[in-house]
SESE-380283 format. One record per residue (C-alpha): x, y, z; residue number from 1. Coordinates in steps of 0.1 Angstrom, whole numbers, plus 5000, padded with zeros to 4 digits. Layout:
<atom <X,Y,Z>,NUM>
...
***
This chain:
<atom <3621,2764,5311>,1>
<atom <3647,2749,5294>,2>
<atom <3681,2738,5311>,3>
<atom <3716,2737,5299>,4>
<atom <3746,2720,5307>,5>
<atom <3758,2749,5330>,6>
<atom <3724,2741,5347>,7>
<atom <3708,2775,5341>,8>
<atom <3673,2778,5329>,9>
<atom <3666,2798,5301>,10>
<atom <3631,2818,5298>,11>
<atom <3611,2801,5271>,12>
<atom <3613,2824,5240>,13>
<atom <3577,2839,5241>,14>
<atom <3555,2831,5209>,15>
<atom <3541,2869,5206>,16>
<atom <3542,2888,5176>,17>
<atom <3559,2915,5195>,18>
<atom <3588,2899,5207>,19>
<atom <3602,2895,5174>,20>
<atom <3625,2920,5161>,21>
<atom <3618,2914,5127>,22>
<atom <3585,2924,5135>,23>
<atom <3598,2959,5150>,24>
<atom <3616,2963,5117>,25>
<atom <3585,2961,5100>,26>
<atom <3566,2987,5120>,27>
<atom <3594,3008,5126>,28>
<atom <3596,3011,5089>,29>
<atom <3562,3014,5080>,30>
<atom <3567,3043,5111>,31>
<atom <3596,3063,5092>,32>
<atom <3579,3061,5057>,33>
<atom <3544,3075,5075>,34>
<atom <3565,3104,5097>,35>
<atom <3589,3111,5064>,36>
<atom <3560,3116,5041>,37>
<atom <3547,3144,5062>,38>
<atom <3577,3160,5062>,39>
<atom <3581,3157,5023>,40>
<atom <3544,3165,5020>,41>
<atom <3550,3197,5041>,42>
<atom <3579,3214,5015>,43>
<atom <3556,3201,4987>,44>
<atom <3528,3221,4997>,45>
<atom <3549,3248,5005>,46>
<atom <3544,3269,4973>,47>
<atom <3508,3259,4976>,48>
<atom <3501,3273,5013>,49>
<atom <3521,3306,5007>,50>
<atom <3495,3313,4980>,51>
<atom <3461,3302,4995>,52>
<atom <3473,3325,5027>,53>
<atom <3492,3353,5009>,54>
<atom <3526,3347,5029>,55>
<atom <3560,3356,5017>,56>
<atom <3583,3334,5005>,57>
<atom <3604,3343,5037>,58>
<atom <3573,3337,5053>,59>
<atom <3569,3300,5040>,60>
<atom <3602,3293,5046>,61>
<atom <3605,3299,5080>,62>
<atom <3572,3274,5080>,63>
<atom <3591,3246,5063>,64>
<atom <3618,3251,5092>,65>
<atom <3602,3257,5119>,66>
<atom <3599,3218,5127>,67>
<atom <3638,3217,5134>,68>
<atom <3632,3239,5164>,69>
<atom <3617,3213,5184>,70>
<atom <3640,3186,5171>,71>
<atom <3669,3207,5176>,72>
<atom <3666,3213,5216>,73>
<atom <3649,3179,5222>,74>
<atom <3673,3159,5207>,75>
<atom <3699,3160,5231>,76>
<atom <3678,3150,5258>,77>
<atom <3671,3119,5237>,78>
<atom <3710,3115,5233>,79>
<atom <3715,3110,5273>,80>
<atom <3687,3095,5285>,81>
<atom <3672,3074,5255>,82>
<atom <3687,3041,5270>,83>
<atom <3668,3043,5304>,84>
<atom <3633,3046,5291>,85>
<atom <3606,3023,5273>,86>
<atom <3621,3029,5242>,87>
<atom <3594,3013,5222>,88>
<atom <3566,3037,5242>,89>
<atom <3580,3067,5236>,90>
<atom <3585,3060,5198>,91>
<atom <3548,3056,5199>,92>
<atom <3544,3089,5221>,93>
<atom <3560,3110,5195>,94>
<atom <3539,3091,5165>,95>
<atom <3507,3104,5183>,96>
<atom <3521,3135,5187>,97>
<atom <3532,3139,5154>,98>
<atom <3499,3126,5141>,99>
<atom <3480,3156,5162>,100>
<atom <3507,3179,5147>,101>
<atom <3493,3164,5111>,102>
<atom <3456,3168,5121>,103>
<atom <3459,3202,5128>,104>
<atom <3477,3214,5099>,105>
<atom <3450,3198,5081>,106>
<atom <3423,3215,5099>,107>
<atom <3434,3246,5094>,108>
<atom <3412,3244,5064>,109>
<atom <3380,3240,5082>,110>
<atom <3385,3271,5101>,111>
<atom <3398,3293,5067>,112>
<atom <3372,3313,5047>,113>
<atom <3364,3298,5013>,114>
<atom <3392,3308,4990>,115>
<atom <3385,3341,4972>,116>
<atom <3406,3339,4938>,117>
<atom <3393,3365,4924>,118>
<atom <3404,3398,4949>,119>
<atom <3383,3417,4937>,120>
<atom <3360,3446,4948>,121>
<atom <3320,3442,4946>,122>
<atom <3304,3463,4928>,123>
<atom <3281,3448,4899>,124>
<atom <3267,3417,4890>,125>
<atom <3299,3408,4867>,126>
<atom <3323,3417,4892>,127>
<atom <3338,3382,4895>,128>
<atom <3346,3385,4860>,129>
<atom <3368,3419,4864>,130>
<atom <3356,3439,4838>,131>
<atom <3360,3472,4830>,132>
<atom <3339,3492,4847>,133>
<atom <3337,3519,4875>,134>
<atom <3346,3513,4915>,135>
<atom <3339,3529,4942>,136>
<atom <3358,3536,4971>,137>
<atom <3332,3524,4997>,138>
<atom <3325,3494,4987>,139>
<atom <3362,3483,4988>,140>
<atom <3361,3493,5026>,141>
<atom <3332,3475,5029>,142>
<atom <3345,3445,5015>,143>
<atom <3378,3445,5034>,144>
<atom <3359,3450,5066>,145>
<atom <3342,3413,5057>,146>
<atom <3370,3395,5048>,147>
<atom <3395,3397,5077>,148>
<atom <3383,3375,5101>,149>
<atom <3400,3364,5133>,150>
<atom <3402,3329,5121>,151>
<atom <3420,3336,5091>,152>
<atom <3446,3357,5111>,153>
<atom <3455,3325,5134>,154>
<atom <3460,3304,5103>,155>
<atom <3495,3313,5103>,156>
<atom <3505,3303,5140>,157>
<atom <3485,3272,5139>,158>
<atom <3506,3261,5107>,159>
<atom <3539,3272,5132>,160>
<atom <3525,3251,5165>,161>
<atom <3519,3219,5139>,162>
<atom <3552,3219,5123>,163>
<atom <3568,3225,5164>,164>
<atom <3546,3195,5175>,165>
<atom <3555,3177,5143>,166>
<atom <3593,3184,5150>,167>
<atom <3591,3172,5186>,168>
<atom <3569,3139,5176>,169>
<atom <3599,3131,5150>,170>
<atom <3629,3133,5181>,171>
<atom <3624,3096,5195>,172>
<atom <3614,3082,5164>,173>
<atom <3648,3074,5148>,174>
<atom <3678,3075,5177>,175>
<atom <3653,3048,5199>,176>
<atom <3644,3029,5170>,177>
<atom <3680,3025,5156>,178>
<atom <3692,3016,5191>,179>
<atom <3664,2993,5198>,180>
<atom <3668,2973,5169>,181>
<atom <3707,2975,5178>,182>
<atom <3705,2957,5214>,183>
<atom <3681,2928,5200>,184>
<atom <3689,2920,5165>,185>
<atom <3718,2895,5157>,186>
<atom <3751,2907,5148>,187>
<atom <3744,2891,5113>,188>
<atom <3709,2905,5109>,189>
<atom <3715,2941,5126>,190>
<atom <3735,2955,5090>,191>
<atom <3703,2943,5071>,192>
<atom <3677,2959,5093>,193>
<atom <3694,2986,5096>,194>
<atom <3696,2988,5051>,195>
<atom <3663,2989,5050>,196>
<atom <3658,3016,5078>,197>
<atom <3684,3039,5061>,198>
<atom <3663,3036,5024>,199>
<atom <3630,3038,5036>,200>
<atom <3640,3069,5057>,201>
<atom <3655,3080,5017>,202>
<atom <3620,3073,4999>,203>
<atom <3601,3086,5023>,204>
<atom <3608,3123,5014>,205>
<atom <3596,3110,4971>,206>
<atom <3566,3095,4987>,207>
<atom <3553,3127,5004>,208>
<atom <3561,3143,4970>,209>
<atom <3542,3125,4947>,210>
<atom <3512,3126,4973>,211>
<atom <3514,3164,4972>,212>
<atom <3514,3160,4929>,213>
<atom <3485,3135,4935>,214>
<atom <3463,3162,4962>,215>
<atom <3472,3194,4944>,216>
<atom <3455,3180,4913>,217>
<atom <3422,3188,4934>,218>
<atom <3405,3219,4942>,219>
<atom <3415,3231,4978>,220>
<atom <3376,3241,4983>,221>
<atom <3360,3208,4964>,222>
<atom <3341,3200,5000>,223>
<atom <3324,3234,5000>,224>
<atom <3319,3237,4962>,225>
<atom <3299,3218,4936>,226>
<atom <3324,3204,4908>,227>
<atom <3303,3231,4881>,228>
<atom <3311,3260,4904>,229>
<atom <3346,3256,4905>,230>
<atom <3359,3281,4882>,231>
<atom <3395,3276,4880>,232>
<atom <3421,3245,4865>,233>
<atom <3455,3236,4869>,234>
<atom <3469,3259,4846>,235>
<atom <3459,3292,4863>,236>
<atom <3483,3313,4881>,237>
<atom <3450,3314,4907>,238>
<atom <3449,3274,4915>,239>
<atom <3449,3263,4949>,240>
<atom <3453,3223,4954>,241>
<atom <3437,3207,4987>,242>
<atom <3474,3207,5008>,243>
<atom <3448,3200,5034>,244>
<atom <3442,3166,5026>,245>
<atom <3474,3149,5027>,246>
<atom <3482,3159,5059>,247>
<atom <3444,3147,5071>,248>
<atom <3459,3110,5056>,249>
<atom <3494,3113,5069>,250>
<atom <3474,3121,5100>,251>
<atom <3452,3085,5100>,252>
<atom <3487,3067,5089>,253>
<atom <3506,3077,5114>,254>
<atom <3481,3071,5142>,255>
<atom <3477,3036,5130>,256>
<atom <3513,3032,5130>,257>
<atom <3516,3041,5160>,258>
<atom <3498,3018,5181>,259>
<atom <3519,2987,5177>,260>
<atom <3546,3004,5197>,261>
<atom <3518,3004,5229>,262>
<atom <3524,2967,5226>,263>
<atom <3565,2962,5226>,264>
<atom <3582,2953,5258>,265>
<atom <3606,2974,5271>,266>
<atom <3634,2944,5267>,267>
<atom <3631,2917,5239>,268>
<atom <3649,2883,5240>,269>
<atom <3680,2885,5216>,270>
<atom <3669,2872,5178>,271>
<atom <3700,2851,5182>,272>
<atom <3692,2820,5208>,273>
<atom <3731,2818,5215>,274>
<atom <3732,2859,5224>,275>
<atom <3706,2843,5248>,276>
<atom <3722,2818,5267>,277>
<atom <3753,2841,5267>,278>
<atom <3733,2864,5286>,279>
<atom <3718,2848,5311>,280>
<atom <3741,2843,5342>,281>
<atom <3739,2868,5365>,282>
<atom <3713,2888,5347>,283>
<atom <3701,2910,5375>,284>
<atom <3732,2916,5387>,285>
<atom <3744,2928,5354>,286>
<atom <3714,2952,5347>,287>
<atom <3721,2968,5383>,288>
<atom <3755,2972,5369>,289>
<atom <3747,2985,5339>,290>
<atom <3722,3012,5360>,291>
<atom <3753,3021,5377>,292>
<atom <3777,3024,5346>,293>
<atom <3748,3047,5329>,294>
<atom <3745,3071,5360>,295>
<atom <3780,3074,5362>,296>
<atom <3788,3079,5321>,297>
<atom <3764,3107,5324>,298>
<atom <3779,3127,5352>,299>
<atom <3810,3121,5338>,300>
<atom <3802,3134,5305>,301>
<atom <3790,3163,5320>,302>
<atom <3818,3168,5333>,303>
<atom <3837,3165,5311>,304>
<atom <3813,3180,5282>,305>
<atom <3838,3216,5274>,306>
<atom <3867,3187,5267>,307>
<atom <3849,3168,5245>,308>
<atom <3836,3192,5228>,309>
<atom <3872,3211,5225>,310>
<atom <3886,3182,5212>,311>
<atom <3863,3180,5184>,312>
<atom <3863,3215,5179>,313>
<atom <3903,3212,5172>,314>
<atom <3902,3182,5152>,315>
<atom <3904,3203,5119>,316>
<atom <3896,3168,5096>,317>
<atom <3858,3164,5116>,318>
<atom <3853,3200,5112>,319>
<atom <3864,3201,5077>,320>
<atom <3843,3174,5069>,321>
<atom <3810,3183,5088>,322>
<atom <3812,3222,5071>,323>
<atom <3814,3207,5036>,324>
<atom <3782,3189,5046>,325>
<atom <3764,3218,5063>,326>
<atom <3766,3229,5032>,327>
<atom <3757,3205,5011>,328>
<atom <3724,3203,5037>,329>
<atom <3717,3243,5030>,330>
<atom <3723,3235,4993>,331>
<atom <3695,3207,5000>,332>
<atom <3668,3227,5020>,333>
<atom <3665,3252,4995>,334>
<atom <3660,3224,4965>,335>
<atom <3638,3206,4989>,336>
<atom <3615,3234,4997>,337>
<atom <3616,3259,4967>,338>
<atom <3627,3241,4935>,339>
<atom <3586,3232,4927>,340>
<atom <3583,3263,4929>,341>
<atom <3611,3276,4904>,342>
<atom <3601,3252,4877>,343>
<atom <3564,3265,4882>,344>
<atom <3574,3301,4877>,345>
<atom <3601,3293,4852>,346>
<atom <3587,3268,4831>,347>
<atom <3547,3276,4833>,348>
<atom <3542,3239,4848>,349>
<atom <3515,3235,4872>,350>
<atom <3526,3228,4907>,351>
<atom <3512,3193,4908>,352>
<atom <3536,3182,4878>,353>
<atom <3565,3208,4894>,354>
<atom <3561,3187,4925>,355>
<atom <3563,3153,4909>,356>
<atom <3592,3160,4890>,357>
<atom <3610,3168,4924>,358>
<atom <3597,3134,4941>,359>
<atom <3602,3113,4909>,360>
<atom <3634,3127,4896>,361>
<atom <3657,3146,4918>,362>
<atom <3651,3127,4953>,363>
<atom <3654,3092,4935>,364>
<atom <3684,3108,4919>,365>
<atom <3700,3117,4951>,366>
<atom <3695,3079,4971>,367>
<atom <3708,3063,4940>,368>
<atom <3736,3082,4942>,369>
<atom <3742,3075,4986>,370>
<atom <3741,3039,4975>,371>
<atom <3765,3039,4944>,372>
<atom <3788,3057,4969>,373>
<atom <3788,3035,4996>,374>
<atom <3798,3004,4969>,375>
<atom <3825,3025,4956>,376>
<atom <3840,3025,4991>,377>
<atom <3831,2986,4995>,378>
<atom <3845,2978,4966>,379>
<atom <3881,2995,4962>,380>
<atom <3883,2992,4999>,381>
<atom <3890,3035,5002>,382>
<atom <3908,3045,5034>,383>
<atom <3901,3084,5044>,384>
<atom <3927,3098,5022>,385>
<atom <3909,3078,4993>,386>
<atom <3874,3089,5008>,387>
<atom <3883,3124,5004>,388>
<atom <3895,3124,4971>,389>
<atom <3866,3110,4958>,390>
<atom <3840,3135,4979>,391>
<atom <3863,3163,4960>,392>
<atom <3858,3150,4925>,393>
<atom <3823,3140,4933>,394>
<atom <3816,3178,4944>,395>
<atom <3842,3192,4912>,396>
<atom <3819,3175,4893>,397>
<atom <3786,3186,4910>,398>
<atom <3798,3225,4904>,399>
<atom <3803,3215,4869>,400>
<atom <3769,3201,4865>,401>
<atom <3752,3231,4886>,402>
<atom <3767,3260,4864>,403>
<atom <3752,3252,4829>,404>
<atom <3719,3255,4851>,405>
<atom <3722,3294,4854>,406>
<atom <3713,3298,4818>,407>
<atom <3689,3271,4810>,408>
<atom <3657,3295,4816>,409>
<atom <3633,3319,4805>,410>
<atom <3629,3353,4800>,411>
<atom <3601,3374,4822>,412>
<atom <3567,3371,4803>,413>
<atom <3557,3406,4789>,414>
<atom <3529,3419,4817>,415>
<atom <3515,3453,4805>,416>
<atom <3526,3475,4836>,417>
<atom <3545,3450,4855>,418>
<atom <3573,3439,4832>,419>
<atom <3564,3463,4801>,420>
<atom <3560,3496,4811>,421>
<atom <3535,3506,4785>,422>
<atom <3516,3545,4788>,423>
<atom <3490,3532,4757>,424>
<atom <3482,3507,4780>,425>
<atom <3481,3530,4813>,426>
<atom <3461,3553,4792>,427>
<atom <3435,3532,4777>,428>
<atom <3427,3512,4810>,429>
<atom <3425,3545,4830>,430>
<atom <3388,3550,4818>,431>
<atom <3382,3512,4841>,432>
<atom <3394,3527,4876>,433>
<atom <3408,3489,4878>,434>
<atom <3414,3478,4915>,435>
<atom <3454,3472,4924>,436>
<atom <3440,3442,4939>,437>
<atom <3427,3421,4911>,438>
<atom <3449,3393,4897>,439>
<atom <3431,3374,4869>,440>
<atom <3459,3370,4846>,441>
<atom <3449,3375,4807>,442>
<atom <3468,3368,4775>,443>
<atom <3459,3393,4747>,444>
<atom <3451,3382,4708>,445>
<atom <3489,3404,4707>,446>
<atom <3509,3380,4729>,447>
<atom <3510,3408,4760>,448>
<atom <3499,3394,4795>,449>
<atom <3476,3417,4813>,450>
<atom <3471,3409,4852>,451>
<atom <3432,3413,4847>,452>
<atom <3405,3418,4819>,453>
<atom <3401,3456,4835>,454>
<atom <3438,3461,4831>,455>
<atom <3433,3447,4793>,456>
<atom <3401,3472,4788>,457>
<atom <3374,3443,4783>,458>
<atom <3342,3452,4780>,459>
<atom <3325,3419,4775>,460>
<atom <3329,3379,4778>,461>
<atom <3318,3345,4763>,462>
<atom <3312,3318,4782>,463>
<atom <3310,3283,4775>,464>
<atom <3271,3269,4776>,465>
<atom <3278,3241,4792>,466>
<atom <3305,3247,4820>,467>
<atom <3294,3290,4823>,468>
<atom <3334,3289,4823>,469>
<atom <3347,3323,4808>,470>
<atom <3363,3308,4773>,471>
<atom <3372,3345,4761>,472>
<atom <3369,3385,4772>,473>
<atom <3363,3407,4737>,474>
<atom <3360,3445,4734>,475>
<atom <3393,3451,4749>,476>
<atom <3410,3485,4741>,477>
<atom <3441,3481,4753>,478>
<atom <3452,3443,4731>,479>
<atom <3462,3452,4699>,480>
<atom <3454,3429,4668>,481>
<atom <3419,3414,4671>,482>
<atom <3414,3429,4708>,483>
<atom <3403,3397,4726>,484>
<atom <3421,3384,4751>,485>
<atom <3414,3346,4771>,486>
<atom <3417,3335,4800>,487>
<atom <3449,3325,4818>,488>
<atom <3489,3333,4813>,489>
<atom <3505,3334,4780>,490>
<atom <3533,3317,4801>,491>
<atom <3573,3322,4798>,492>
<atom <3573,3301,4760>,493>
<atom <3602,3282,4767>,494>
<atom <3585,3245,4779>,495>
<atom <3610,3230,4756>,496>
<atom <3642,3240,4782>,497>
<atom <3625,3220,4811>,498>
<atom <3637,3182,4797>,499>
<atom <3678,3196,4794>,500>
<atom <3668,3213,4831>,501>
<atom <3658,3178,4849>,502>
<atom <3684,3159,4830>,503>
<atom <3707,3184,4844>,504>
<atom <3693,3186,4875>,505>
<atom <3689,3145,4879>,506>
<atom <3730,3142,4872>,507>
<atom <3740,3174,4897>,508>
<atom <3716,3154,4922>,509>
<atom <3730,3121,4913>,510>
<atom <3765,3132,4915>,511>
<atom <3765,3150,4946>,512>
<atom <3751,3125,4966>,513>
<atom <3782,3110,4966>,514>
<atom <3799,3123,4989>,515>
<atom <3773,3108,5013>,516>
<atom <3786,3080,5025>,517>
<atom <3825,3082,5020>,518>
<atom <3821,3114,5044>,519>
<atom <3804,3096,5073>,520>
<atom <3828,3072,5073>,521>
<atom <3857,3097,5072>,522>
<atom <3837,3117,5105>,523>
<atom <3840,3081,5122>,524>
<atom <3876,3070,5114>,525>
<atom <3889,3105,5125>,526>
<atom <3878,3107,5159>,527>
<atom <3886,3087,5186>,528>
<atom <3862,3056,5191>,529>
<atom <3844,3070,5230>,530>
<atom <3839,3097,5213>,531>
<atom <3816,3088,5178>,532>
<atom <3786,3090,5197>,533>
<atom <3793,3125,5204>,534>
<atom <3807,3129,5172>,535>
<atom <3777,3118,5153>,536>
<atom <3751,3139,5176>,537>
<atom <3774,3172,5169>,538>
<atom <3774,3168,5132>,539>
<atom <3732,3164,5131>,540>
<atom <3732,3195,5155>,541>
<atom <3749,3218,5130>,542>
<atom <3732,3205,5101>,543>
<atom <3700,3216,5117>,544>
<atom <3713,3248,5133>,545>
<atom <3736,3259,5104>,546>
<atom <3713,3247,5071>,547>
<atom <3682,3230,5079>,548>
<atom <3664,3260,5098>,549>
<atom <3685,3291,5084>,550>
<atom <3683,3274,5047>,551>
<atom <3644,3278,5039>,552>
<atom <3645,3316,5052>,553>
<atom <3676,3320,5035>,554>
<atom <3660,3314,5000>,555>
<atom <3631,3323,5009>,556>
<atom <3644,3359,5012>,557>
<atom <3666,3358,4982>,558>
<atom <3633,3349,4961>,559>
<atom <3615,3374,4973>,560>
<atom <3641,3398,4963>,561>
<atom <3631,3392,4929>,562>
<atom <3595,3397,4932>,563>
<atom <3581,3425,4904>,564>
<atom <3541,3427,4915>,565>
<atom <3531,3417,4951>,566>
<atom <3495,3407,4958>,567>
<atom <3477,3430,4977>,568>
<atom <3447,3426,4998>,569>
<atom <3427,3449,5021>,570>
<atom <3459,3473,5015>,571>
<atom <3482,3448,5025>,572>
<atom <3509,3427,5004>,573>
<atom <3499,3394,5000>,574>
<atom <3523,3371,4984>,575>
<atom <3538,3378,4952>,576>
<atom <3524,3374,4912>,577>
<atom <3550,3379,4894>,578>
<atom <3588,3376,4891>,579>
<atom <3620,3387,4874>,580>
<atom <3627,3353,4857>,581>
<atom <3665,3358,4853>,582>
<atom <3666,3373,4884>,583>
<atom <3650,3345,4902>,584>
<atom <3667,3323,4881>,585>
<atom <3706,3336,4889>,586>
<atom <3699,3341,4929>,587>
<atom <3679,3311,4934>,588>
<atom <3705,3285,4916>,589>
<atom <3733,3311,4920>,590>
<atom <3730,3306,4957>,591>
<atom <3731,3264,4954>,592>
<atom <3765,3271,4935>,593>
<atom <3779,3289,4962>,594>
<atom <3769,3266,4988>,595>
<atom <3785,3235,4960>,596>
<atom <3817,3257,4962>,597>
<atom <3819,3262,5001>,598>
<atom <3815,3221,5001>,599>
<atom <3843,3220,4975>,600>
<atom <3867,3241,4995>,601>
<atom <3862,3220,5028>,602>
<atom <3866,3189,5007>,603>
<atom <3897,3203,4992>,604>
<atom <3914,3218,5026>,605>
<atom <3908,3175,5037>,606>
<atom <3933,3166,5011>,607>
<atom <3955,3192,5024>,608>
<atom <3954,3184,5056>,609>
<atom <3961,3146,5049>,610>
<atom <3989,3148,5026>,611>
<atom <4008,3174,5052>,612>
<atom <3995,3147,5080>,613>
<atom <4010,3114,5061>,614>
<atom <4041,3135,5051>,615>
<atom <4044,3142,5091>,616>
<atom <4043,3106,5094>,617>
<atom <4066,3096,5070>,618>
<atom <4094,3124,5080>,619>
<atom <4089,3105,5119>,620>
<atom <4089,3072,5110>,621>
<atom <4119,3078,5094>,622>
<atom <4138,3095,5118>,623>
<atom <4126,3064,5145>,624>
<atom <4146,3043,5118>,625>
<atom <4176,3066,5119>,626>
<atom <4171,3060,5159>,627>
<atom <4175,3023,5155>,628>
<atom <4211,3009,5169>,629>
<atom <4212,2989,5133>,630>
<atom <4211,3022,5116>,631>
<atom <4236,3044,5135>,632>
<atom <4266,3040,5106>,633>
<atom <4241,3054,5082>,634>
<atom <4231,3083,5108>,635>
<atom <4267,3089,5111>,636>
<atom <4272,3089,5075>,637>
<atom <4244,3113,5069>,638>
<atom <4256,3139,5099>,639>
***
């Protein structure tokens, strides 16, 4: 123990690593990185999971947004009771729950049947190649009975449960971590520590997408098959990557980063020694007063809750800014969940490459724009009016850069019997009695694509003697010219447009993110000081309820309306095989333009409201000046 001039004794500062706020910031940065990596990885793998288990885009959108359900319900309790609990242990408990959720989603792979990419009916030794040959109904029924298993039916509910638990586990991590750092860091270092956490929050999803790109290059059943038995490659439309592997890796990371929180104390010594000395007198009495004040504040808050909520709703600036951010959040939910799928289908790119584009281009540009938006606010010391004009200008420029994206895309590839109706093709393949469930795309020598060699009327094939993979299908009656077809899709034929599309997409994300920091400043400055915490809480609540939960489902439903060929398995529809690319582009990107216009309208209204308020204040000040005694003569002249 040491003494000070007042005669009071200060406790000796423990040398334990777990009594260092710097070490807590380090641990919390790693934990947030791992937790947000899972969130980004889920979105990067959503189209692969859709293909693997035959889900519609609407169902995959629901899966992507389901973690917001538990998060939205429990975030209120964290806000109300956070200061009464052992925050580090609750953070560690949430991380362990997120670890369990990630593990649950990963182990669904081991409960699933091996991925059957052929979707054909067994009838002969060469059925896996989908050659033109008779198919019997009895074998179809027998195969369907063998394919449907209880484990396969329970995969989707297990994934939903994993997402729900992941959302619940994430509830205490960020709020408790930020409040803990703010309580025990020095005033000088606290902004730096919080800035580090916000930076990690921004780059975490990017790491998730990059991890997804790497994992999706590995075949889904690499643990069940020998390398020579894997017949697909990355460019095949039926390719499914090892989506489950990333969840197992993330689960291990979450477990390791959760362990230190079990050893951090409930109350930590202040980082600045002076703060400790000032807080020593009557410490026990202060703790008792703090507990009493917390109980009273909670009771008062519960009684005044309707009044505070109504005050928020009556604040036009607050509501307009929040609604603008809700529009941008809904746009973000669609970009994060389905943009990789859009790039894959529109420009005929592998899933892993499309995912890398989002994680390596889209997200970093958004982070850079957010940082520069804050720099502009600080550099020019912008007021609320200046922030409003900055947001309006940024979103207007964002709309100008987003509109050309509607015209950069590819036409739907010519697929016989799907996008192109040809009686001759139908007649030549009718004798083959091709299965409706067959999906093994081939590109004919005449440039026409067929959904299987059977539909192309192919009767024989050629294989690579080294790998035993099919290199060509021959004797194809429905193919013009040389009557052969190669495995794989013909593609959309406009891959050269991918570069200008990504440049415009990155520019749009960069410009739109300029509005993030000014919007937060506007919210904090336009509400009373006693309502700031509640205002921020309501803001994030509305984000989840109005954007992050319904957004992916809405985008998925819109994408489903553009499908022109649904996959089938045992008579039931699965995931979509072919989309009308023009409608896909117009509806998917058109919906994003609608959200940008909604945000622009809200920001324009903030400019109008502020101008009207400033005008009223000037008139009020003028009247007050005229009412002063020294201005009585001027007032008489005016009357």
